[in-house]
N, C-alpha and C positions, 0 to 999 in steps of 0.2 A: 604236300610239296607244292610250290608254285614255280612259275617260269624263272623268276629272279633267283630263287633258291637253287634251281637246277643249273642255271648259268654259273652261279657262285661255286657249286660243286665242281663243274667242269674246269673252271679256272684254278681252283685249289689243287685238284688232282694233277693238272698239267704242270703246275709249279713244283709239285712234289717230286717230279722226275729229274729236276735240275738243281744245281747248287744256287741258292738264293743270292750269293755274293757275286756270281758271274754275270757280266752284262749280256744283254741280248737286244736284238732289233725287234724280234717277235718270237713267240712260242706258238707252236701249232699242234693241234690234236686232230687227227683224222679218225673218226669214230664210225664203225659199221654197226648197224643195229638189226639183229635178226629177230626171230620170234621168241627165242628164249636165251639168246647169247649176244654178247657184244665183243668187238675186237677194236683195240685202239693202237694207233701208231703216233708217236710224238716226235717232234723236231724242234731244234733251236736254230734260229737264223741269226747270224751275227757277222757283220762286215762281209757279206756275200757268201759266207760259208753256211752250209746246212748240215747240222750234226744231230745224231740221235743220242739219247742218254747212255751213260756207262752201263755195261751189262750187269754191274754189281748193284744197280739201283733197283730196289724192290719197294713198291709203295705198300703201305699197310693194308691188310685185308679189308678193314672197314672202309678205307678210301676206295678200294676196288668195288666193293658192294654198293657204296654210295654212287659211284660213277655209273654203274649199271642201272640203278634205280632212277637216276637223273635222265639217262638216255631213254629208258622206257617211258618215263613221264613225258618227256618232250615229244617223243613219237606219238604217244596216245593222245596227248593234248592237242597236237597239231591236227591229227585225224579227226578228233571230236569238234574242234573249233572251225576248221577250214575244209574238212573232208579231203585233205591231202595226205597221202601215205609217203612217209620218208623212210629211207633205208640207211641213212647215215647223215653225218654232218662234219663240217670242218669248223673248228673253233680256233680262232686266232687271238692271242692275247698280246697286247703291246705294253711297253715299259711303264706307260702312264696309267695302267690298269684298264684302259678302254679295250674293247674286244669287238670282233666281227664274228658272225655265225652264218654259215652257208649250209643249206640243207641239200641232201642228195636224194633225188627222186627215182634213181635207177638202182637195181641190185648190183652189188659188186660181184666179182668172180667168186670171192669167199662165200658170199651169201647164196649164190647160185648152186654151189657145190657140184653135184652130178647132173644138173639140168642140161 
């Protein structure tokens, strides 16, 4: 896997949560990356409203596996290339297929657990 492939997986999985025919201003995935697990939260922003996907939406198992692999790749690659440890990221996708990615350098409460 390379960085471009990992970003492509993030975008594809994010899109899988929402109806492709529904308009949006941006789609957002907040991804927490632990030592052996990930947790994602996704949002659709449209006309000032922020909504989560329907509870009936289940992404395919392979998409979830690919998402975790991409997250671990990005974490490990950034550590190897820049010596920076990330604990998560925010991936924002725009209607023109452009995207932004912001890395999180602090552990979330979910990752801290009982600390």
